[in-house]
Structure formats: C-alpha cells, structure tokens
SERO-4910 file (N, C-alpha, C, O; in steps of 0.05 Angstrom, whole numbers):
BEGIN
 pado doro    nc1    nc2    nc3   cac1   cac2   cac3    cc1    cc2    cc3    oc1    oc2    oc3
  Met    A   -896   -373  -2097   -918   -359  -2080   -896   -355  -2055   -889   -333  -2048
  Arg    A   -889   -371  -2047   -877   -362  -2024   -857   -337  -2024   -855   -320  -2006
  Gln    A   -846   -338  -2045   -829   -304  -2052   -857   -278  -2053   -857   -257  -2041
  Met    A   -874   -286  -2069   -905   -274  -2072   -905   -260  -2045   -905   -236  -2042
  Arg    A   -906   -281  -2022   -910   -273  -2003   -896   -262  -1977   -906   -252  -1956
  Arg    A   -869   -266  -1983   -844   -250  -1976   -842   -224  -1979   -834   -208  -1962
  Arg    A   -850   -219  -2009   -865   -190  -2013   -868   -183  -2000   -855   -174  -1981
  Thr    A   -900   -184  -2007   -917   -171  -1996   -923   -169  -1960   -942   -160  -1947
  Arg    A   -900   -179  -1953   -899   -183  -1919   -897   -154  -1905   -875   -145  -1908
  Thr    A   -911   -138  -1892   -904   -115  -1880   -881   -113  -1867   -877   -131  -1850
  Arg    A   -859    -92  -1869   -839    -89  -1842   -845    -74  -1820   -853    -51  -1817
  Gly    A   -836   -101  -1798   -840    -97  -1773   -830    -64  -1757   -810    -52  -1763
  Trp    A   -847    -57  -1740   -845    -33  -1726   -823    -38  -1711   -821    -60  -1701
  Gln    A   -798    -12  -1707   -781     -6  -1705   -776      4  -1678   -797     14  -1671
  Ser    A   -752      6  -1652   -761     31  -1627   -747     50  -1644   -758     71  -1650
  Thr    A   -718     43  -1654   -698     70  -1663   -706     79  -1705   -715     70  -1727
  Phe    A   -698     97  -1693   -694    110  -1725   -667    101  -1732   -648     98  -1717
  Ser    A   -668     94  -1767   -653    106  -1784   -631    122  -1776   -632    132  -1754
  Gly    A   -608    126  -1794   -586    143  -1790   -602    172  -1805   -602    195  -1795
  Pro    A   -615    165  -1835   -624    192  -1852   -645    201  -1827   -642    222  -1815
  Thr    A   -669    179  -1821   -685    200  -1808   -685    213  -1791   -700    233  -1790
  Gly    A   -667    205  -1768   -656    208  -1741   -644    242  -1758   -649    265  -1752
  Leu    A   -634    233  -1773   -611    270  -1770   -641    289  -1792   -646    313  -1794
  Ala    A   -648    276  -1799   -680    291  -1814   -694    301  -1793   -689    325  -1791
  Leu    A   -707    295  -1779   -716    301  -1752   -696    317  -1739   -707    338  -1732
  Ile    A   -673    318  -1732   -658    337  -1710   -644    359  -1739   -625    373  -1733
  Ala    A   -651    361  -1759   -643    388  -1773   -654    413  -1777   -646    431  -1792
  Pro    A   -681    415  -1759   -691    439  -1750   -675    450  -1739   -662    470  -1744
  Phe    A   -677    428  -1711   -660    439  -1676   -628    454  -1692   -616    475  -1688
  Leu    A   -623    432  -1710   -591    438  -1716   -590    469  -1731   -576    486  -1721
  Ala    A   -605    474  -1755   -607    496  -1759   -609    524  -1744   -597    546  -1747
  Val    A   -630    516  -1724   -637    547  -1704   -607    550  -1683   -596    569  -1673
  Ala    A   -603    525  -1683   -576    529  -1665   -555    543  -1680   -543    559  -1666
  Ala    A   -544    541  -1713   -535    541  -1719   -536    576  -1721   -519    592  -1714
  Val    A   -562    581  -1732   -562    609  -1741   -558    628  -1708   -541    644  -1702
  Phe    A   -583    617  -1689   -578    625  -1663   -559    623  -1638   -554    641  -1622
  Ile    A   -553    607  -1639   -522    605  -1631   -494    604  -1641   -480    623  -1635
  Val    A   -485    585  -1655   -464    586  -1659   -458    616  -1669   -447    633  -1654
  Tyr    A   -470    622  -1704   -454    644  -1706   -465    667  -1694   -457    686  -1707
  Pro    A   -482    674  -1670   -468    696  -1664   -448    686  -1643   -430    702  -1641
  Phe    A   -446    670  -1630   -418    666  -1619   -390    664  -1622   -370    667  -1609
  Val    A   -399    653  -1655   -372    653  -1677   -363    691  -1674   -342    700  -1665
  Glu    A   -383    704  -1686   -378    737  -1686   -363    752  -1667   -344    768  -1667
  Leu    A   -385    736  -1645   -376    751  -1617   -344    746  -1613   -329    765  -1608
  Leu    A   -333    716  -1616   -303    712  -1615   -292    728  -1631   -275    742  -1621
  Arg    A   -297    733  -1659   -273    746  -1688   -281    784  -1680   -269    803  -1689
  Thr    A   -303    783  -1662   -300    814  -1662   -287    829  -1626   -283    852  -1621
  Ala    A   -284    802  -1607   -268    814  -1592   -240    809  -1588   -224    816  -1571
  Phe    A   -236    793  -1616   -211    783  -1619   -194    790  -1642   -173    779  -1649
  Gly    A   -208    813  -1654   -197    823  -1672   -176    844  -1682   -155    848  -1669
  Glu    A   -180    854  -1700   -158    883  -1699   -169    905  -1676   -191    915  -1670
  Pro    A   -149    908  -1669   -120    908  -1667    -99    897  -1657    -76    901  -1664
  Asn    A   -107    882  -1637    -87    874  -1620    -98    834  -1613    -90    819  -1595
  Gly    A   -115    827  -1631   -127    800  -1617   -122    798  -1595   -123    818  -1580
  Phe    A   -114    771  -1585   -117    771  -1548   -103    789  -1537    -88    781  -1519
  Gly    A   -101    817  -1543    -88    833  -1525   -109    855  -1524   -107    875  -1509
  Asn    A   -129    852  -1539   -154    872  -1539   -166    857  -1504   -183    872  -1496
  Val    A   -162    843  -1492   -172    835  -1467   -148    856  -1451   -152    880  -1453
  Gly    A   -138    853  -1444   -108    869  -1430   -117    892  -1439   -105    908  -1424
  Asp    A   -128    904  -1452   -127    930  -1468   -157    936  -1446   -156    949  -1426
  Phe    A   -170    927  -1453   -210    931  -1437   -192    923  -1407   -197    944  -1395
  Leu    A   -180    913  -1395   -177    909  -1363   -153    936  -1354   -148    946  -1333
  Lys    A   -144    942  -1380   -126    978  -1358   -147    993  -1352   -142   1003  -1330
  Ser    A   -171   1001  -1362   -199   1010  -1362   -203   1005  -1327   -212    984  -1319
  Pro    A   -195   1027  -1308   -205   1022  -1286   -231   1028  -1282   -237   1024  -1259
  Ala    A   -250   1036  -1297   -282   1030  -1294   -298    998  -1313   -319    987  -1309
  Ala    A   -276    993  -1335   -279    971  -1334   -266    941  -1313   -274    918  -1310
  Arg    A   -248    953  -1304   -239    930  -1280   -260    928  -1254   -271    908  -1243
  Arg    A   -261    960  -1248   -296    968  -1225   -322    950  -1233   -337    937  -1218
  Thr    A   -324    954  -1262   -349    934  -1254   -350    907  -1268   -372    899  -1276
  Leu    A   -333    895  -1270   -325    872  -1270   -332    866  -1246   -352    853  -1241
  Trp    A   -318    873  -1231   -306    852  -1202   -330    866  -1176   -334    856  -1154
  Thr    A   -348    895  -1191   -378    896  -1173   -392    876  -1187   -411    868  -1173
  Thr    A   -391    865  -1207   -417    839  -1218   -411    816  -1209   -431    803  -1202
  Cys    A   -375    798  -1205   -369    782  -1193   -379    789  -1164   -396    773  -1158
  Phe    A   -376    802  -1148   -367    812  -1115   -404    809  -1109   -413    793  -1092
  Thr    A   -420    825  -1123   -454    832  -1116   -461    808  -1121   -476    800  -1104
  Ser    A   -455    786  -1144   -470    770  -1154   -454    748  -1127   -469    739  -1111
  Leu    A   -437    745  -1125   -435    724  -1102   -445    730  -1076   -455    711  -1064
  Ile    A   -443    755  -1063   -457    766  -1043   -493    757  -1038   -504    752  -1017
  Val    A   -507    756  -1076   -528    754  -1077   -532    721  -1077   -553    710  -1071
  Thr    A   -509    707  -1085   -516    678  -1085   -524    664  -1060   -543    648  -1055
  Val    A   -502    676  -1042   -496    666  -1011   -524    670   -998   -537    652   -989
  Ile    A   -532    695   -998   -558    701   -985   -581    675   -998   -591    660   -982
  Val    A   -585    673  -1024   -605    672  -1041   -600    638  -1030   -622    629  -1026
  Val    A   -583    622  -1026   -570    598  -1027   -572    586   -988   -580    565   -978
  Gly    A   -563    603   -981   -576    603   -956   -595    606   -947   -597    594   -925
  Leu    A   -615    619   -953   -639    627   -944   -665    611   -959   -687    609   -948
  Gly    A   -657    599   -987   -672    576   -999   -671    548   -995   -686    531  -1005
  Ala    A   -646    545   -975   -642    511   -965   -653    513   -941   -657    493   -929
  Val    A   -662    542   -928   -679    532   -901   -710    542   -919   -727    530   -906
  Leu    A   -715    547   -926   -741    550   -936   -750    525   -952   -772    516   -947
  Ala    A   -734    511   -970   -737    483   -985   -735    458   -955   -742    435   -959
  Trp    A   -729    465   -938   -722    449   -926   -746    451   -903   -752    431   -890
  Ser    A   -762    479   -896   -780    480   -884   -810    475   -909   -833    477   -900
  Leu    A   -808    471   -925   -822    463   -947   -826    433   -949   -845    421   -959
  Arg    A   -806    425   -938   -803    395   -945   -820    377   -917   -840    362   -917
  Thr    A   -800    386   -890   -814    372   -868   -849    388   -853   -863    375   -837
  Thr    A   -855    413   -862   -869    419   -844   -906    405   -850   -918    401   -872
  Arg    A   -914    402   -829   -936    395   -837   -951    412   -831   -971    399   -824
  Ser    A   -956    435   -829   -974    452   -831   -985    461   -856   -970    460   -875
  Arg    A  -1003    466   -860  -1026    478   -891  -1008    499   -894   -988    500   -909
  Leu    A  -1015    516   -879  -1017    543   -884   -987    550   -887   -983    563   -907
  Thr    A   -966    547   -874   -937    547   -868   -927    536   -902   -909    545   -916
  Arg    A   -948    512   -908   -922    508   -937   -931    527   -950   -915    542   -961
  Met    A   -966    534   -953   -977    549   -972   -956    582   -967   -940    589   -984
  Val    A   -960    597   -944   -941    619   -951   -914    612   -962   -905    628   -978
  Ile    A   -898    589   -956   -873    581   -977   -871    585   -998   -853    595  -1011
  Ala    A   -900    571  -1006   -899    569  -1035   -907    586  -1054   -902    587  -1078
  Met    A   -925    605  -1038   -931    636  -1053   -902    655  -1041   -903    678  -1050
  Ala    A   -884    650  -1028   -865    669  -1030   -839    651  -1048   -816    656  -1042
  Val    A   -843    639  -1061   -818    622  -1082   -846    628  -1105   -845    651  -1112
  Phe    A   -859    620  -1112   -871    626  -1140   -887    655  -1146   -903    662  -1163
  Val    A   -879    663  -1133   -889    691  -1138   -886    717  -1156   -899    735  -1166
  Pro    A   -847    704  -1151   -829    719  -1169   -830    710  -1188   -833    725  -1208
  Leu    A   -829    679  -1190   -843    675  -1218   -866    680  -1235   -864    677  -1260
  Trp    A   -885    686  -1226   -911    706  -1233   -901    726  -1255   -900    731  -1279
  Met    A   -894    732  -1223   -889    771  -1240   -862    775  -1256   -840    764  -1254
  Gly    A   -877    805  -1282   -848    806  -1286   -826    828  -1275   -832    842  -1256
  Ala    A   -804    830  -1287   -789    830  -1278   -794    873  -1265   -790    888  -1245
  Val    A   -803    874  -1287   -805    899  -1289   -819    911  -1265   -812    930  -1251
  Met    A   -845    895  -1262   -859    896  -1238   -849    901  -1211   -854    918  -1193
  Lys    A   -832    881  -1214   -817    873  -1190   -793    891  -1177   -786    889  -1153
  Ile    A   -783    907  -1196   -773    925  -1197   -784    946  -1182   -777    949  -1159
  Tyr    A   -796    956  -1190   -820    977  -1189   -825    973  -1165   -819    993  -1151
  Ala    A   -839    947  -1147   -840    942  -1130   -832    954  -1104   -841    967  -1086
  Phe    A   -807    943  -1112   -773    946  -1094   -768    987  -1094   -756    997  -1075
  Thr    A   -776   1003  -1114   -775   1025  -1131   -793   1037  -1097   -786   1049  -1077
  Val    A   -811   1026  -1104   -841   1029  -1071   -833   1034  -1050   -836   1055  -1037
  Leu    A   -819   1009  -1045   -815   1008  -1024   -791   1023  -1004   -792   1029   -981
  Leu    A   -770   1027  -1022   -733   1031  -1015   -735   1066  -1026   -717   1080  -1018
  Glu    A   -756   1079  -1043   -748   1112  -1047   -757   1122  -1025   -777   1114  -1013
  Arg    A   -740   1145  -1018   -741   1170   -998   -762   1166   -979   -759   1161   -955
  Phe    A   -783   1169   -991   -813   1172   -972   -826   1133   -985   -849   1132   -992
  Gly    A   -817   1119   -987   -821   1098   -985   -835   1086   -963   -836   1095   -940
  Val    A   -848   1064   -970   -853   1044   -947   -833   1041   -925   -842   1046   -902
  Val    A   -809   1035   -927   -796   1025   -906   -781   1049   -896   -778   1048   -871
  Asn    A   -771   1068   -904   -775   1097   -882   -798   1104   -872   -803   1108   -849
  Arg    A   -811   1105   -887   -842   1119   -871   -843   1090   -841   -851   1093   -818
  Thr    A   -835   1072   -850   -839   1054   -819   -824   1062   -800   -831   1068   -777
  Leu    A   -800   1063   -811   -774   1060   -796   -787   1084   -778   -796   1082   -756
  Thr    A   -786   1108   -794   -791   1129   -781   -811   1134   -760   -805   1143   -737
  Ser    A   -843   1126   -771   -857   1127   -752   -845   1109   -727   -848   1121   -706
  Ile    A   -833   1088   -723   -829   1079   -701   -804   1079   -691   -794   1060   -678
  Gly    A   -788   1106   -698   -768   1115   -686   -741   1112   -681   -723   1121   -666
  Leu    A   -744   1095   -698   -715   1076   -703   -700   1101   -725   -675   1097   -724
  Ile    A   -703   1115   -736   -689   1138   -751   -707   1171   -750   -731   1175   -746
  Asp    A   -692   1183   -754   -709   1211   -756   -716   1233   -772   -732   1252   -770
  Glu    A   -692   1222   -801   -708   1224   -832   -699   1202   -840   -687   1183   -831
  Pro    A   -708   1211   -862   -713   1185   -887   -684   1181   -899   -671   1202   -903
  Val    A   -673   1159   -904   -647   1145   -901   -643   1140   -943   -661   1132   -957
  Gln    A   -621   1147   -950   -625   1138   -973   -619   1110   -974   -598   1102   -963
  Leu    A   -634   1092   -987   -644   1065   -987   -633   1056  -1025   -615   1041  -1033
  Leu    A   -655   1073  -1041   -654   1068  -1074   -628   1078  -1076   -616   1092  -1060
  Arg    A   -617   1066  -1101   -599   1075  -1112   -564   1068  -1101   -543   1076  -1110
  Thr    A   -572   1052  -1081   -543   1035  -1070   -544   1007  -1066   -565    994  -1064
  Gln    A   -524    999  -1065   -522    965  -1069   -538    952  -1055   -544    929  -1060
  Phe    A   -548    966  -1032   -568    945  -1014   -586    947  -1039   -590    923  -1043
  Ala    A   -597    960  -1056   -624    959  -1070   -616    928  -1086   -627    906  -1085
  Val    A   -594    938  -1097   -593    923  -1124   -592    885  -1101   -611    869  -1102
  Val    A   -575    882  -1089   -568    863  -1067   -609    848  -1053   -617    825  -1051
  Ala    A   -618    866  -1051   -646    870  -1036   -670    850  -1069   -683    830  -1073
  Gly    A   -661    869  -1080   -671    866  -1104   -666    844  -1117   -688    832  -1121
  Met    A   -646    833  -1127   -635    809  -1136   -640    786  -1120   -646    763  -1127
  Thr    A   -638    795  -1096   -646    768  -1074   -672    750  -1084   -672    729  -1096
  Tyr    A   -698    769  -1075   -710    776  -1089   -728    750  -1112   -741    729  -1112
  Gln    A   -719    766  -1127   -721    752  -1162   -713    728  -1153   -733    715  -1147
  Met    A   -688    713  -1149   -662    694  -1152   -681    676  -1132   -682    653  -1140
  Leu    A   -692    679  -1116   -700    650  -1093   -711    634  -1096   -715    618  -1078
  Pro    A   -719    632  -1122   -741    608  -1136   -714    597  -1142   -710    580  -1125
  Tyr    A   -695    599  -1158   -676    579  -1165   -656    567  -1154   -638    552  -1163
  Ala    A   -664    581  -1123   -658    565  -1111   -670    539  -1088   -660    518  -1078
  Val    A   -695    551  -1087   -718    531  -1066   -718    513  -1086   -704    494  -1081
  Leu    A   -729    513  -1111   -742    490  -1128   -713    466  -1128   -718    444  -1119
  Pro    A   -693    469  -1135   -681    455  -1136   -670    439  -1107   -666    415  -1105
  Met    A   -666    457  -1087   -658    446  -1066   -682    424  -1050   -677    404  -1037
  Tyr    A   -712    436  -1059   -734    418  -1055   -742    394  -1066   -760    379  -1060
  Ala    A   -719    393  -1088   -728    371  -1107   -697    351  -1093   -697    327  -1093
  Val    A   -679    364  -1084   -659    343  -1066   -669    329  -1043   -664    306  -1040
  Tyr    A   -689    349  -1020   -698    337   -998   -716    326  -1007   -707    308   -993
  Val    A   -737    316  -1020   -763    306  -1022   -744    274  -1027   -754    254  -1018
  Thr    A   -721    272  -1040   -705    248  -1036   -693    238  -1015   -684    215  -1014
  Ile    A   -693    255   -994   -682    248   -967   -700    238   -949   -721    250   -944
  Asp    A   -691    212   -934   -703    201   -927   -720    208   -892   -717    189   -877
  Leu    A   -732    226   -883   -728    232   -861   -724    213   -839   -708    216   -821
  Asn    A   -742    190   -841   -721    177   -816   -691    171   -813   -684    158   -793
  Leu    A   -677    179   -828   -646    172   -826   -639    197   -801   -621    196   -785
  Ile    A   -656    216   -802   -657    237   -779   -661    226   -752   -645    220   -734
  Gln    A   -693    227   -754   -697    203   -727   -672    183   -716   -661    182   -694
  Ala    A   -667    168   -742   -649    149   -724   -624    156   -722   -608    138   -715
  Ala    A   -615    185   -728   -594    199   -716   -593    209   -695   -573    212   -681
  Glu    A   -627    218   -687   -628    216   -654   -625    205   -647   -606    204   -631
  Ser    A   -643    187   -653   -640    166   -621   -612    144   -625   -610    120   -618
  Met    A   -596    159   -635   -569    153   -628   -554    178   -615   -530    182   -617
  Gly    A   -572    192   -600   -552    217   -581   -545    241   -606   -533    260   -598
  Ala    A   -551    240   -633   -550    259   -640   -569    290   -632   -593    287   -629
  Ser    A   -557    315   -629   -578    329   -631   -580    342   -657   -562    349   -672
  Arg    A   -609    345   -660   -623    355   -692   -609    376   -703   -615    388   -724
  Val    A   -587    380   -687   -576    408   -708   -546    392   -722   -534    401   -742
  Arg    A   -539    371   -708   -517    349   -707   -527    334   -730   -509    334   -747
  Ala    A   -546    323   -737   -555    304   -746   -567    320   -776   -566    307   -797
  Leu    A   -577    348   -777   -580    363   -804   -547    365   -818   -540    367   -841
  Arg    A   -538    364   -805   -508    371   -815   -493    343   -819   -491    339   -844
  Asp    A   -485    326   -809   -474    297   -814   -492    282   -830   -482    266   -846
  Val    A   -521    284   -827   -542    269   -850   -554    285   -872   -551    274   -894
  Val    A   -567    309   -872   -576    317   -889   -559    329   -906   -562    321   -930
  Thr    A   -539    347   -901   -515    361   -913   -503    344   -927   -494    358   -946
  Pro    A   -498    326   -930   -478    305   -942   -493    300   -972   -486    299   -996
  Leu    A   -521    299   -954   -533    280   -988   -549    305  -1004   -561    306  -1025
  Ala    A   -543    326   -980   -569    362   -995   -539    370  -1025   -544    380  -1047
  Leu    A   -514    361  -1015   -490    378  -1019   -496    377  -1064   -493    395  -1081
  Pro    A   -500    362  -1064   -513    368  -1101   -523    386  -1105   -514    406  -1116
  Gly    A   -550    383  -1094   -570    404  -1100   -562    434  -1086   -571    456  -1093
  Leu    A   -544    430  -1067   -537    462  -1062   -515    471  -1083   -527    488  -1096
  Leu    A   -499    470  -1088   -481    469  -1107   -491    470  -1138   -482    488  -1153
  Ala    A   -507    453  -1147   -523    459  -1173   -536    489  -1167   -536    506  -1184
  Ser    A   -549    493  -1137   -573    530  -1141   -548    538  -1140   -546    546  -1163
  Thr    A   -520    542  -1127   -495    563  -1130   -502    554  -1160   -523    563  -1169
  Val    A   -489    542  -1174   -488    549  -1201   -506    568  -1212   -504    591  -1222
  Ile    A   -530    548  -1207   -547    568  -1220   -552    591  -1215   -558    604  -1235
  Val    A   -553    604  -1191   -555    633  -1178   -532    652  -1190   -532    676  -1196
  Tyr    A   -514    633  -1192   -489    648  -1199   -489    663  -1228   -488    686  -1236
  Val    A   -490    640  -1239   -486    647  -1271   -510    665  -1275   -508    683  -1292
  Ile    A   -530    661  -1262   -546    679  -1271   -556    709  -1268   -570    724  -1281
  Cys    A   -540    710  -1241   -542    743  -1229   -511    751  -1239   -501    763  -1220
  Ile    A   -496    749  -1256   -470    758  -1270   -479    776  -1298   -467    796  -1305
  Gly    A   -500    766  -1310   -515    772  -1329   -541    799  -1322   -550    813  -1340
  Tyr    A   -547    800  -1303   -561    816  -1292   -556    848  -1304   -535    860  -1303
  Tyr    A   -585    858  -1318   -583    883  -1336   -608    901  -1317   -600    914  -1297
  Leu    A   -622    901  -1320   -647    912  -1310   -651    922  -1274   -656    945  -1266
  Thr    A   -646    898  -1260   -637    914  -1235   -623    928  -1224   -630    948  -1212
  Pro    A   -598    919  -1228   -571    943  -1224   -579    967  -1233   -568    986  -1222
  Val    A   -596    973  -1252   -606   1000  -1273   -611   1013  -1252   -599   1029  -1238
  Leu    A   -632   1004  -1251   -664   1016  -1235   -657   1025  -1216   -656   1048  -1207
  Leu    A   -646    992  -1205   -650   1003  -1166   -619   1004  -1152   -616   1000  -1128
  Gly    A   -592   1011  -1178   -570   1013  -1158   -559   1048  -1171   -547   1066  -1159
  Gly    A   -568   1047  -1200   -554   1068  -1219   -526   1067  -1213   -519   1045  -1204
  Ala    A   -510   1084  -1215   -486   1093  -1219   -463   1076  -1194   -440   1071  -1198
  Thr    A   -478   1071  -1170   -466   1056  -1151   -464   1032  -1148   -449   1023  -1131
  Ala    A   -477   1016  -1165   -469    988  -1173   -474    982  -1196   -495    972  -1204
  Pro    A   -446    992  -1217   -448    982  -1239   -448    958  -1255   -434    942  -1243
  Phe    A   -458    946  -1281   -454    918  -1279   -449    907  -1303   -456    920  -1322
  Thr    A   -437    881  -1308   -423    889  -1335   -432    884  -1359   -418    884  -1379
  Ala    A   -469    878  -1358   -491    883  -1368   -495    910  -1385   -499    916  -1409
  Ser    A   -490    924  -1356   -500    963  -1365   -478    970  -1385   -482    981  -1407
  Leu    A   -451    962  -1374   -424    970  -1389   -433    956  -1427   -432    970  -1447
  Ile    A   -439    938  -1425   -431    920  -1452   -463    943  -1471   -461    947  -1495
  Ala    A   -483    952  -1458   -511    974  -1463   -489    999  -1480   -488   1011  -1502
  Asp    A   -473    997  -1455   -469   1038  -1461   -452   1028  -1483   -462   1032  -1505
  Asp    A   -426   1013  -1483   -413   1005  -1510   -427   1006  -1534   -422   1019  -1554
  Ile    A   -446    986  -1529   -467    989  -1561   -477   1009  -1563   -473   1019  -1585
  Phe    A   -490   1023  -1549   -518   1050  -1558   -511   1067  -1554   -524   1085  -1563
  Asn    A   -488   1076  -1541   -480   1101  -1526   -446   1112  -1541   -443   1129  -1559
  Leu    A   -434   1103  -1531   -402   1097  -1537   -397   1078  -1565   -373   1076  -1568
  Phe    A   -412   1065  -1584   -410   1060  -1608   -383   1041  -1611   -371   1041  -1632
  Gln    A   -372   1024  -1588   -352   1006  -1588   -366    976  -1587   -380    971  -1567
  Pro    A   -365    963  -1602   -379    935  -1602   -348    917  -1596   -348    896  -1584
  Gln    A   -330    926  -1604   -310    911  -1585   -306    909  -1559   -296    889  -1548
  Gln    A   -312    929  -1549   -297    931  -1522   -333    919  -1516   -331    907  -1495
  Ala    A   -351    917  -1521   -377    908  -1511   -361    875  -1520   -346    865  -1503
  Ala    A   -366    865  -1540   -353    832  -1540   -336    829  -1521   -346    816  -1502
  Val    A   -308    836  -1518   -290    833  -1496   -314    832  -1469   -317    809  -1463
  Ser    A   -328    848  -1456   -338    843  -1440   -360    816  -1445   -355    800  -1427
  Ser    A   -376    808  -1458   -389    794  -1453   -360    768  -1464   -373    749  -1474
  Val    A   -345    765  -1466   -329    741  -1461   -321    736  -1440   -319    713  -1434
  Leu    A   -316    756  -1425   -305    756  -1400   -324    742  -1377   -314    732  -1357
  Leu    A   -349    742  -1382   -371    740  -1366   -380    714  -1377   -391    700  -1361
  Leu    A   -376    701  -1408   -377    681  -1411   -350    653  -1392   -351    630  -1385
  Ile    A   -332    672  -1392   -306    658  -1385   -320    646  -1349   -324    624  -1337
  Val    A   -321    680  -1342   -332    677  -1310   -355    649  -1306   -347    631  -1292
  Ala    A   -374    648  -1316   -399    635  -1321   -382    602  -1328   -382    581  -1314
  Gly    A   -374    607  -1349   -354    571  -1351   -338    563  -1335   -337    539  -1333
  Ile    A   -315    581  -1316   -305    578  -1297   -330    561  -1269   -329    537  -1262
  Val    A   -348    581  -1259   -366    577  -1241   -376    542  -1261   -373    519  -1252
  Ile    A   -379    544  -1271   -399    513  -1282   -382    493  -1282   -390    471  -1273
  Leu    A   -353    498  -1292   -338    472  -1295   -329    469  -1262   -320    448  -1253
  Gly    A   -332    489  -1249   -325    480  -1222   -336    471  -1205   -324    461  -1186
  Gly    A   -369    473  -1204   -385    455  -1196   -398    425  -1207   -416    412  -1197
  Leu    A   -381    419  -1236   -385    390  -1241   -358    381  -1227   -357    362  -1211
  Arg    A   -335    397  -1235   -317    384  -1214   -316    375  -1182   -301    358  -1172
  Leu    A   -333    389  -1172   -332    384  -1142   -351    365  -1142   -343    348  -1127
  Val    A   -381    357  -1154   -408    347  -1149   -400    317  -1169   -402    294  -1161
  Gly    A   -388    329  -1198   -387    306  -1210   -419    313  -1238   -440    325  -1233
  Arg    A   -414    305  -1256   -435    315  -1273   -465    297  -1268   -487    309  -1267
  Glu    A   -463    271  -1264   -487    254  -1248   -496    268  -1235   -511    285  -1244
  Arg    A   -489    267  -1211   -495    283  -1192   -511    306  -1197   -535    307  -1193
  Met    A   -494    328  -1208   -506    350  -1229   -533    358  -1232   -550    373  -1222
  Arg    A   -527    337  -1255   -553    324  -1263   -576    318  -1252   -598    328  -1254
  Arg    A   -569    298  -1240   -593    291  -1214   -607    319  -1202   -629    327  -1207
  Ala    A   -589    330  -1186   -594    353  -1177   -617    373  -1192   -639    379  -1183
  Leu    A   -607    381  -1213   -631    391  -1235   -645    386  -1246   -656    399  -1264
  Gly    A   -652    358  -1237   -683    345  -1246   -673    328  -1274   -690    316  -1287
***
C-alpha cells in the first residue's frame, strides 16, 4: 500500500526548468537569431573578406578618397551630434528631475516624447519646411532684419546636425533622467550648507553619480548616429555623405556588394570600439544599471 501511495503521489512544483525544457523554450529564439543575425553576419564577413584580397579589401577600400571622406564625415558629424545631444539632454533631464512646475515638466516631456511619436519622414519633412530657402527660418530672419536675402540652410551639414539632434534627443534625456531620479537632492543641499556653490555642488556631487548615465547616453547616441541614412540624404545631400548612403549606392547603383560589405564592417568596428570603450570606462554593471 505504501508503494502504491508513493507511485500515485504527484510531483511537486519546481521553480527551475530542466535542461531539455529550457532548451525547448529558447529554441524559437535561437532559430530566429541564427537566421536573422548569425547567418547575415557570417555572410557579411565572407563577402567583405573574400576574393580577391581577403583582409586587404579593407585597405583597397580606404585608398578611395570618397570612401575616406564618407567615413570621416560619418564619424565626425556623429560626434558633433552626440556632444550637443548629451549636453542638452543632461540639462533637460536635470530640469525634468528638479522642476516643481507642472507646466515646465509638461513642456520638457513633450519636447522629449514628441520626436519618438513622429515618423522619421515626417520629422525630416518638418525640417525641410523650416530650413528651405523660403522657409520659416529664412523668412523670420529676413523679417527682423538679420539677413537681407535668404541663406542656404538646407543641403548643408548644419541641417544634418540639426535634424539628427532633434531626433536623437530622447535617447539622451531618458537614460539621464533614469540616473537622476536615483540621486538624492538632499545631497546638493548638504553640499551648499557646507559652503559649496550650486555650480560646485552639481559638479562635485551630481556629476560623479550621473557619470554612468552620461556615458551610457553617449554610447547609445553615437552608435545610432553612425548608422543614419534618411536624414543625411534628405537634409544634407552631397554636402554630408554618410556611410549608410555609400552602402546604398554600392548595392543599388554601382552593384559592388563587396564595397558595401567592407563599409558595413567598418561601421560595426567603430560601433564596437565605442561600446567597449564605454564598458571599459564605466564598467558593465554600472552601464547596465544606467540603461535600466
């Protein structure tokens, strides 16, 4: 009887899965990753470092002045946008954290979230309306007497930087705000009570605590910026060629998939260096907490 009772006893609940069960659950994810991530990446490397020169294809690619100029423009313009976005985003995030005015908080929140809600083409078209020769900006400057005739704002690097800054602002504000909400504002009051000015309190107290979020925002913004395509093409044209537009030309116009693959690998290398540099400076755990 005891043996019968033991056999009919139900198995207790376990909080962990067995090996085969866990493997079966993640099998769909592994299949999707293999098809859409691993295989394309392997094909990219095979195309970039295949015939005729293997790894020498990168050197042949960089011999082209147009390729070097495009890569430099991509990295340098993305750096400018990153500096502006992170600086402005830090100020907006701090204002959103400390302001007691509902109106100010609502205005800042709308400035942050509206670019996320709008489509990329809509945002670019809005900047086209603002910056064209007879657009809002030129008409305003002409009406107040700052310029005598419309100036060229569209199809310039300025237009690219302005458009990318507007689109990338949320990616700096949100991580910075997530870090700021963990900082006790009483620390600033304590520093001021001991004789520190508000600027010194922010520099010596807030900045070290917010450094992981600052570097995380920098990494996020820069890595996304170097892959931009629509904004440089539509707002900058030939004045601000990005590597993504060069890749599109190599594939669809020049029919040179190897050149496009080399360009893609170089972008991945730049992104990898930036990410590893951020992890090295901040640490993986602090970077993970800053990213939420």
